MIBASE-194326 format. One line per 4 residues: number of its first residue (from 1); for each residue x, y, z of N, C-alpha, C. Coordinates in pm, whole numbers. Example, Ala and Ser with C-alpha at 12.3 -4.5 7.8 and 13.67 -1.06 7.14 Angstrom:
2
1 = 1319,-569,780,1230,-450,780,1320,-330,780 | 1285,-225,708,1367,-106,714,1290,3,787
This chain:
201
1 = -676,-1372,2820,-672,-1476,2717,-529,-1530,2705 | -516,-1660,2697,-384,-1724,2686,-320,-1684,2553 | -190,-1651,2556,-122,-1591,2442,-124,-1681,2318 | -109,-1812,2338,-109,-1904,2224,-243,-1902,2152
5 = -351,-1900,2231,-485,-1894,2171,-508,-1760,2104 | -460,-1653,2167,-476,-1518,2111,-405,-1509,1976 | -286,-1565,1967,-211,-1564,1840,-287,-1641,1733 | -350,-1751,1771,-428,-1830,1675,-548,-1751,1625
9 = -613,-1679,1715,-728,-1596,1676,-683,-1486,1580 | -574,-1419,1614,-522,-1312,1529,-486,-1365,1391 | -423,-1481,1387,-387,-1542,1259,-511,-1568,1174 | -616,-1618,1235,-742,-1643,1164,-801,-1514,1110
13 = -800,-1410,1192,-857,-1281,1151,-779,-1222,1033 | -647,-1230,1040,-565,-1178,930,-586,-1259,803 | -607,-1388,818,-625,-1475,703,-755,-1446,629 | -863,-1422,704,-994,-1404,640,-1018,-1260,595
17 = -939,-1166,646,-961,-1025,610,-903,-994,473 | -977,-916,394,-931,-877,262,-860,-741,265 | -834,-690,383,-762,-564,399,-680,-570,527 | -576,-488,538,-496,-488,660,-579,-456,783
21 = -549,-521,894,-621,-500,1019,-533,-422,1117 | -584,-308,1163,-512,-230,1261,-527,-294,1399 | -437,-259,1490,-445,-309,1627,-579,-273,1690 | -627,-153,1659,-755,-108,1716,-872,-195,1670
25 = -866,-244,1545,-972,-333,1494,-961,-470,1557 | -839,-517,1576,-821,-646,1643,-873,-638,1787 | -857,-521,1848,-903,-500,1986,-1055,-514,1996 | -1127,-481,1889,-1273,-495,1891,-1315,-640,1905
29 = -1230,-730,1859,-1259,-874,1869,-1199,-931,1998 | -1074,-894,2024,-1004,-943,2143,-1025,-844,2258 | -1148,-833,2301,-1187,-728,2395,-1114,-735,2528 | -1080,-855,2574,-1019,-867,2706,-869,-840,2706
33 = -814,-818,2588,-671,-788,2577,-649,-639,2554 | -539,-587,2606,-503,-448,2580,-438,-438,2444 | -431,-317,2389,-366,-299,2259,-219,-338,2265 | -155,-312,2379,-14,-349,2396,2,-501,2391
37 = -90,-572,2455,-84,-719,2455,-109,-774,2315 | -201,-711,2242,-231,-755,2105,-111,-732,2015 | -49,-616,2028,70,-586,1946,182,-685,1977 | 199,-721,2104,300,-819,2142,270,-954,2078
41 = 141,-992,2077,101,-1120,2017,127,-1119,1867 | 99,-1007,1801,125,-995,1657,274,-1006,1629 | 356,-939,1711,500,-945,1693,552,-1088,1709 | 500,-1160,1808,540,-1299,1829,496,-1385,1711
45 = 378,-1357,1658,327,-1432,1543,415,-1407,1420 | 457,-1283,1403,548,-1250,1293,678,-1330,1305 | 729,-1338,1427,853,-1413,1452,832,-1562,1426 | 715,-1614,1464,684,-1755,1438,692,-1786,1289
49 = 635,-1697,1209,636,-1715,1063,779,-1711,1009 | 860,-1621,1064,998,-1606,1017,1081,-1729,1052 | 1074,-1772,1175,1158,-1883,1220,1116,-2016,1158 | 988,-2028,1122,939,-2152,1062,971,-2159,913
53 = 1016,-2048,856,1048,-2046,713,928,-2065,625 | 814,-2014,666,692,-2031,589,695,-1946,461 | 620,-1988,359,613,-1909,236,527,-1784,254 | 464,-1771,368,382,-1654,401,453,-1574,509
57 = 417,-1447,518,469,-1364,627,361,-1265,668 | 377,-1212,787,285,-1109,837,357,-976,829 | 303,-886,751,371,-758,730,278,-643,767 | 338,-532,807,262,-413,842,244,-328,718
61 = 119,-310,679,84,-238,557,-30,-141,586 | -16,-18,540,-124,81,554,-174,91,698 | -81,92,793,-111,108,935,-183,-12,994 | -183,-124,923,-243,-246,973,-154,-365,941
65 = -204,-486,965,-126,-606,941,-199,-698,844 | -120,-764,756,-176,-857,657,-86,-979,647 | -147,-1091,608,-71,-1210,573,-50,-1206,422 | 74,-1208,378,106,-1202,235,206,-1312,201
69 = 217,-1344,73,315,-1442,28,450,-1374,9 | 555,-1451,22,689,-1397,5,719,-1377,-144 | 807,-1282,-169,835,-1237,-305,885,-1350,-396 | 964,-1442,-342,1023,-1546,-428,921,-1643,-486
73 = 799,-1641,-430,695,-1732,-481,602,-1665,-581 | 624,-1535,-606,538,-1460,-697,529,-1522,-837 | 641,-1570,-897,631,-1627,-1032,535,-1745,-1042 | 530,-1827,-938,442,-1944,-939,296,-1902,-922
77 = 273,-1801,-841,137,-1751,-821,86,-1686,-949 | 176,-1618,-1020,139,-1555,-1147,94,-1660,-1248 | 162,-1775,-1249,125,-1882,-1342,-15,-1932,-1312 | -48,-1943,-1184,-181,-1990,-1145,-290,-1894,-1189
81 = -260,-1765,-1181,-361,-1664,-1213,-331,-1591,-1344 | -261,-1659,-1436,-220,-1593,-1559,-337,-1550,-1647 | -452,-1610,-1628,-568,-1573,-1710,-650,-1460,-1647 | -615,-1425,-1524,-690,-1320,-1456,-654,-1184,-1514
85 = -754,-1102,-1537,-731,-969,-1592,-678,-877,-1482 | -567,-809,-1509,-513,-714,-1414,-524,-573,-1472 | -536,-479,-1386,-552,-340,-1428,-435,-260,-1374 | -330,-253,-1454,-211,-181,-1413,-228,-31,-1440
89 = -155,47,-1364,-157,190,-1386,-67,225,-1503 | -107,322,-1581,-25,369,-1693,94,447,-1639 | 192,470,-1725,310,547,-1684,269,688,-1642 | 174,746,-1715,128,881,-1680,64,882,-1542
93 = -14,777,-1513,-79,768,-1382,24,750,-1271 | 126,668,-1298,231,646,-1200,308,774,-1171 | 340,848,-1278,412,974,-1261,331,1072,-1177 | 202,1083,-1209,115,1174,-1137,100,1130,-991
97 = 82,1001,-971,66,949,-836,192,972,-753 | 309,957,-815,435,980,-746,446,1126,-701 | 403,1217,-788,408,1360,-754,314,1391,-638 | 192,1338,-645,95,1361,-538,148,1306,-406
101 = 202,1183,-411,250,1118,-290,362,1197,-224 | 454,1248,-305,572,1316,-251,551,1463,-221 | 455,1527,-287,437,1671,-273,306,1710,-203 | 226,1614,-160,96,1646,-102,107,1733,23
105 = 7,1822,44,-108,1848,-44,-66,1931,-165 | -126,1901,-279,-84,1964,-404,-205,1987,-494 | -202,2096,-572,-313,2127,-661,-289,2068,-800 | -396,2064,-880,-385,2013,-1017,-287,2098,-1099
109 = -293,2230,-1082,-203,2319,-1155,-57,2291,-1120 | -31,2266,-994,106,2236,-950,154,2103,-1008 | 64,2006,-1015,98,1876,-1075,131,1895,-1222 | 46,1972,-1292,66,1995,-1435,194,2072,-1463
113 = 232,2163,-1373,355,2239,-1393,477,2148,-1379 | 466,2045,-1297,576,1951,-1279,583,1850,-1393 | 467,1808,-1444,464,1708,-1552,469,1771,-1690 | 420,1895,-1702,421,1962,-1831,305,1926,-1921
117 = 208,1851,-1869,90,1813,-1948,-33,1819,-1858 | -151,1813,-1922,-276,1816,-1847,-289,1693,-1758 | -347,1713,-1639,-362,1602,-1543,-508,1565,-1520 | -599,1623,-1597,-743,1602,-1574,-781,1454,-1573
121 = -756,1386,-1685,-797,1247,-1697,-727,1156,-1599 | -599,1180,-1578,-521,1095,-1487,-571,1110,-1343 | -597,1233,-1302,-648,1255,-1166,-783,1189,-1147 | -868,1195,-1250,-999,1128,-1242,-981,978,-1220
125 = -888,918,-1294,-862,774,-1283,-812,738,-1143 | -717,814,-1094,-661,786,-962,-765,805,-852 | -853,904,-872,-958,929,-773,-1061,815,-775 | -1097,770,-895,-1193,661,-907,-1139,532,-845
129 = -1009,512,-854,-947,392,-797,-911,410,-650 | -950,525,-594,-935,555,-452,-788,558,-407 | -700,595,-500,-558,608,-467,-524,749,-423 | -609,845,-460,-592,982,-413,-725,1032,-359
133 = -720,1138,-280,-841,1197,-223,-826,1349,-221 | -937,1416,-202,-937,1562,-193,-919,1600,-46 | -816,1677,-18,-784,1715,119,-849,1847,161 | -891,1925,62,-949,2055,91,-922,2151,-23
137 = -915,2279,6,-887,2380,-96,-773,2469,-52 | -691,2510,-146,-579,2598,-116,-630,2741,-107 | -587,2811,-5,-636,2947,18,-562,3047,-70 | -588,3037,-199,-537,3133,-298,-653,3168,-390
141 = -630,3257,-486,-735,3296,-579,-788,3173,-652 | -919,3158,-652,-982,3043,-717,-998,2923,-625 | -928,2922,-512,-934,2814,-413,-935,2675,-479 | -826,2639,-549,-821,2508,-616,-817,2393,-516
145 = -862,2276,-563,-863,2156,-480,-721,2110,-448 | -704,2058,-330,-576,2001,-288,-589,1849,-285 | -491,1779,-343,-495,1634,-350,-389,1571,-261 | -422,1452,-211,-329,1373,-132,-359,1226,-153
149 = -275,1140,-99,-295,995,-116,-388,940,-8 | -429,817,-29,-524,751,61,-460,631,131 | -535,572,220,-493,448,285,-483,337,180 | -572,341,82,-569,242,-26,-439,251,-105
153 = -386,372,-118,-258,391,-185,-148,315,-113 | -144,327,20,-44,256,100,-58,106,81 | -182,59,84,-207,-84,69,-168,-132,-71 | -197,-52,-171,-170,-89,-311,-21,-117,-333
157 = 64,-35,-268,207,-49,-288,279,-116,-171 | 204,-169,-76,266,-241,34,348,-154,127 | 301,-30,149,373,64,233,314,67,373 | 400,71,473,354,83,611,295,221,633
161 = 366,324,588,321,463,597,397,546,495 | 369,675,490,431,762,390,580,782,414 | 629,750,534,770,762,562,853,663,479 | 788,558,429,859,457,350,869,495,203
165 = 807,607,166,816,651,27,958,689,-10 | 1005,649,-128,1134,700,-175,1118,846,-213 | 1230,916,-231,1223,1056,-275,1172,1062,-418 | 1110,1175,-454,1054,1191,-587,1162,1171,-694
169 = 1283,1219,-667,1392,1203,-764,1422,1055,-788 | 1417,975,-680,1444,832,-692,1334,763,-771 | 1209,808,-748,1097,750,-821,1110,780,-969 | 1147,903,-1002,1164,940,-1142,1271,855,-1210
173 = 1374,820,-1135,1483,738,-1191,1435,597,-1224 | 1348,541,-1138,1307,402,-1159,1184,389,-1248 | 1117,501,-1278,1000,492,-1366,1038,433,-1501 | 1160,454,-1541,1206,400,-1669,1209,249,-1672
177 = 1241,184,-1557,1243,38,-1557,1115,-22,-1501 | 1024,67,-1453,889,21,-1419,871,-39,-1282 | 970,-31,-1193,952,-90,-1061,980,12,-952 | 880,37,-869,896,126,-756,912,37,-634
181 = 1033,30,-579,1057,-56,-463,1064,30,-339 | 991,-10,-237,986,67,-114,1105,33,-26 | 1119,109,83,1234,90,171,1234,-47,237 | 1116,-109,252,1113,-241,313,1132,-352,211
185 = 1166,-312,86,1194,-412,-16,1073,-463,-88 | 955,-411,-57,833,-459,-120,800,-375,-242 | 734,-437,-337,685,-362,-452,563,-431,-507 | 507,-377,-614,384,-431,-668,397,-571,-724
189 = 520,-619,-744,539,-754,-793,523,-856,-683 | 521,-813,-555,505,-907,-445,364,-962,-445 | 351,-1094,-443,218,-1152,-425,170,-1112,-287 | 41,-1086,-276,-15,-1044,-150,-28,-894,-140
193 = 47,-822,-221,30,-677,-228,-60,-648,-345 | -169,-575,-320,-270,-558,-423,-237,-444,-516 | -132,-460,-594,-100,-354,-687,24,-385,-766 | 57,-296,-855,178,-312,-933,231,-177,-973
197 = 361,-161,-963,424,-38,-1009,502,-71,-1134 | 436,-140,-1226,502,-184,-1348,433,-123,-1466 | 512,-74,-1560,454,-18,-1681,388,-128,-1763 | 274,-98,-1827,213,-198,-1913,301,-227,-2033
201 = 305,-355,-2071,388,-393,-2188,326,-340,-2315
């Protein structure tokens, strides 16, 4: 397949998808191309967006690729959707999620020992929102459940992978101002990232 046409197809697929697309999923559509060729086409497409100065960019999120809006346009997008109901995470949920993300696999008792309060309701909320998952059971007395984060967690915060997580100490420092910024400069305030690391007003 000619590279220009392949890039156009990939752009269309990223545009219509409501979740990040991995190279392996793109390969299911672009059957005659190798994964290496597809990745090269995606990289060239990313460069095209950068050099053209478009208000959109192609970013790697949750082990896949998405088309998202650039951060500087977020205020205008917020005005357009100001009537839309958003469901932000509470400070307690953010604290718990930060602990799970940085310490996984981790048990409920271990989370509670770090936070100093019960984690029952918060864990239920995070599980229902598919931000955490059960990884198994710890081989100790009582065999408590072990929790870890999900792919949806990465997507929610615009993270490529868990390596982009800040240290738990850094997260605790920024919880006070309500913004968790990842190493790539993205956070929940970025339009195109389906989430927010902002405390409710």
